[in-house]
C-alpha positions as CSV (number, residue, x, y, z in Angstrom):
1,M,18.0,-1.9,6.4
2,V,15.5,0.3,5.2
3,K,15.4,0.7,0.8
4,V,13.2,2.7,-0.3
5,F,11.5,2.3,-3.2
6,S,10.6,5.7,-4.6
7,T,10.0,8.4,-7.5
8,P,11.5,11.9,-8.0
9,V,8.1,13.6,-7.9
10,C,5.8,12.4,-5.5
11,P,5.1,13.8,-2.6
12,Y,4.3,10.8,0.2
13,C,8.1,9.9,-1.0
14,T,9.1,12.7,0.4
15,S,7.9,12.9,3.2
16,L,8.6,9.1,3.8
17,K,12.9,10.3,3.7
18,D,12.6,13.4,5.7
19,F,10.4,11.6,8.4
20,L,13.4,8.6,7.9
21,K,16.3,11.3,8.1
22,E,14.5,13.2,10.9
23,H,14.9,10.2,13.1
24,N,18.5,9.4,12.1
25,I,17.4,6.6,10.0
26,D,20.1,5.4,7.2
27,F,18.4,4.0,3.8
28,E,18.8,3.0,0.1
29,E,16.9,4.9,-1.7
30,I,15.9,3.3,-5.1
31,N,14.1,5.5,-8.1
32,V,12.0,3.6,-9.5
33,A,11.1,5.8,-12.7
34,E,15.1,5.5,-14.3
35,D,15.9,1.4,-12.1
36,E,14.3,-0.3,-13.8
37,K,15.4,-3.5,-11.6
38,G,14.6,-2.0,-8.5
39,R,11.6,-1.1,-10.2
40,K,11.1,-4.9,-10.4
41,E,12.1,-5.8,-7.1
42,M,9.4,-3.6,-5.4
43,I,6.4,-5.1,-7.7
44,E,7.5,-8.7,-7.0
45,K,8.1,-7.5,-3.0
46,S,4.6,-5.4,-3.0
47,G,2.2,-6.8,-5.5
48,Q,1.8,-3.0,-6.9
49,M,3.0,-0.3,-9.1
50,G,2.4,2.5,-6.9
51,V,5.1,4.6,-4.4
52,P,6.5,4.6,-2.1
53,V,7.2,1.4,-0.4
54,I,9.3,0.7,2.5
55,E,11.3,-2.7,2.8
56,V,12.2,-3.1,6.4
57,E,14.0,-6.0,7.2
58,G,11.8,-8.4,5.1
59,Q,8.4,-6.4,6.2
60,I,6.7,-4.2,3.7
61,V,5.0,-1.2,4.1
62,I,3.5,0.2,0.9
63,G,2.5,4.1,1.4
64,F,3.9,6.5,3.9
65,D,2.2,4.5,6.6
66,K,3.9,6.1,9.8
67,E,2.5,4.2,12.5
68,K,3.5,0.9,11.3
69,I,7.3,2.4,9.9
70,S,7.6,3.9,13.2
71,Q,6.6,0.9,15.0
72,L,8.8,-1.6,12.5
73,L,12.2,1.2,12.9
74,N,11.2,1.7,16.9
75,I,11.1,4.9,16.3
76,K,8.5,6.7,19.6
77,E,7.4,9.9,19.1
């Protein structure tokens, strides 16, 4: 299960979502600008308010860290 905590105006969030789509990775998007419960979940898991935050099988990655995300999802570039 992949979750992406993001906002509509965040360029790094858009890049992250595009990257996941390019590699056919299904993900649940949580818009923390509108979803208060999602925002609280993101802060509890990441300890911060910045986006994007991605959760892969319980592992939290803060920001669009392509190398770490690729490693967690076994994506070969």
